[in-house]
C-alpha positions in Angstrom: 20.2 45.7 -23.9 21.6 42.2 -23.7 23.7 40.9 -26.6 23.0 37.3 -27.5 25.1 35.1 -29.7 23.5 32.5 -31.9 24.8 30.4 -34.8 22.9 29.5 -37.9 22.5 25.9 -38.6 25.0 24.6 -41.1 23.7 24.6 -44.7 24.9 21.9 -47.1 26.2 19.2 -44.9 28.6 18.5 -42.1 31.0 19.7 -40.9 30.0 23.3 -41.0 32.3 25.7 -42.9 34.1 28.5 -41.0 32.0 31.5 -40.2 33.4 34.9 -41.3 31.3 37.8 -40.3 28.6 38.9 -37.9 25.2 40.6 -38.6 23.1 42.3 -35.9 19.4 42.5 -35.7 16.8 43.5 -33.1 14.4 40.8 -32.0 11.8 41.5 -29.3 13.6 44.6 -28.2 16.9 42.8 -27.8 19.9 43.1 -30.1 20.7 39.7 -31.4 24.0 39.0 -33.2 23.9 36.3 -35.9 27.1 34.8 -37.3 26.7 34.2 -40.9 28.9 32.3 -43.4 30.7 34.4 -45.9 28.9 34.8 -49.2 32.1 34.7 -51.1 32.7 31.0 -50.3 32.1 28.5 -53.1 31.3 24.9 -53.0 31.6 22.2 -55.7 29.1 19.6 -56.8 30.0 15.9 -57.3 31.0 16.7 -60.8 33.5 19.3 -59.6 31.6 22.3 -60.9 31.4 25.2 -58.5 28.0 26.6 -57.4 26.7 29.3 -55.1 26.3 28.5 -51.4 22.8 27.7 -50.4 22.6 30.5 -47.9 22.9 33.3 -50.5 19.4 34.7 -51.0 18.8 36.0 -54.6 17.3 39.4 -55.2 13.6 39.1 -54.5 12.6 41.4 -57.5 14.7 39.1 -59.8 12.9 36.1 -58.4 9.5 37.7 -59.0 10.4 38.6 -62.6 11.6 35.1 -63.2 8.3 33.7 -61.8 6.4 36.1 -64.1 8.4 34.8 -67.1 7.9 31.2 -66.1 4.1 31.8 -65.8 4.0 33.5 -69.2 5.9 30.5 -70.7 3.0 28.3 -69.8 0.4 30.7 -71.2 -0.7 32.1 -67.8 -3.3 34.9 -68.3 -3.6 38.3 -66.7 -0.2 38.2 -64.8 0.3 40.9 -62.3 3.4 41.8 -60.3 2.6 43.8 -57.1 5.2 45.6 -55.0 4.3 45.2 -51.3 7.5 46.4 -49.7 6.0 49.5 -48.2 2.7 47.9 -47.2 3.5 44.5 -45.6 6.1 42.5 -43.8 4.6 39.3 -45.2 6.2 39.5 -48.6 8.0 42.0 -50.8 6.2 41.0 -54.0 3.1 39.1 -55.1 2.9 37.5 -58.5 -0.8 36.8 -59.4 -1.7 34.8 -62.5 -4.7 32.9 -63.9 -4.8 29.5 -65.5 -8.0 28.5 -67.4 -8.1 24.9 -66.2 -6.7 22.9 -63.3 -4.0 21.2 -65.5 -2.8 24.5 -66.7 -2.5 25.8 -63.1 -0.5 22.8 -62.2 1.7 23.2 -65.3 2.3 26.9 -64.5 3.2 26.0 -60.8 5.6 23.2 -61.9 7.3 25.5 -64.4 7.8 28.3 -61.9 9.3 25.9 -59.3 11.6 24.3 -61.9 12.7 27.5 -63.5 13.6 29.2 -60.2 15.4 26.0 -59.0 17.3 25.7 -62.3 18.3 29.4 -62.7 18.5 30.6 -59.1 19.0 27.4 -57.2 16.0 28.3 -55.0 13.3 26.0 -53.8 10.0 27.2 -52.4 9.5 27.3 -48.7 6.0 25.9 -49.2 3.5 25.1 -51.9 -0.1 25.1 -50.9 -3.2 24.0 -52.9 -3.6 22.1 -56.1 -4.8 22.8 -59.6 -8.1 21.0 -58.7 -8.7 23.3 -55.8 -8.4 26.3 -58.1 -5.7 28.1 -56.1 -2.0 27.3 -55.8 0.2 29.4 -53.6 4.0 29.1 -54.0 5.9 30.8 -51.1 9.5 31.9 -51.7 9.6 34.0 -48.6 9.9 37.5 -50.0 8.0 36.5 -53.2 4.6 34.8 -53.0 3.0 33.5 -56.2 -0.8 33.0 -56.5 -2.2 31.0 -59.3 -6.0 31.0 -59.7 -8.8 29.8 -61.9 -10.7 32.8 -63.3 -13.7 32.4 -61.0 -11.6 32.2 -57.8 -9.5 35.1 -58.9 -12.6 37.2 -59.2 -14.0 35.9 -55.9 -10.8 36.6 -53.8 -9.8 39.7 -55.8 -6.3 40.1 -54.3 -5.6 43.1 -56.6 -8.4 45.1 -54.9 -7.4 43.8 -51.5 -3.8 45.1 -52.1 -5.0 48.1 -54.2 -2.5 50.4 -52.4 0.4 48.3 -53.8 2.3 49.5 -56.8 1.7 47.4 -59.9 5.1 46.8 -61.4 4.0 44.6 -64.3 0.7 43.7 -65.9 0.5 41.1 -68.7 -2.9 40.5 -70.3 
């Protein structure tokens, strides 16, 4: 097996900070070694306050629970948290919620994005759909949030599609 060296792109500006440790992983049958910045390093903002480095990934269950709380704050209905860790490599957790009208779906989506950015300093990788379409998907990598209108939630029925997943939380 051939050992390849690769560096991650610098996060948070130039010049890149010193890299402290290595992590190995297997990609396409070859062992790849990634050099990752130390998670103990701290950076400061313009105001001088310290903050976590951008490359620290928060716990995905914590992100999912915060997304559930943010959806509940905006009166999301029938919120379900599914554990997909043993079933899929797509995501670890699905958060599924219903908004009664398109404006409520947009408000729930905005609240989730703002709450996770404020508390965990995490931005979504991608946001798909709008409230007018009836389905908004917010992708945080390991956590995927689905916001539906009642009719589209019944039509797509993600809970029955992922029926083998463990239901960690159900809020009516």
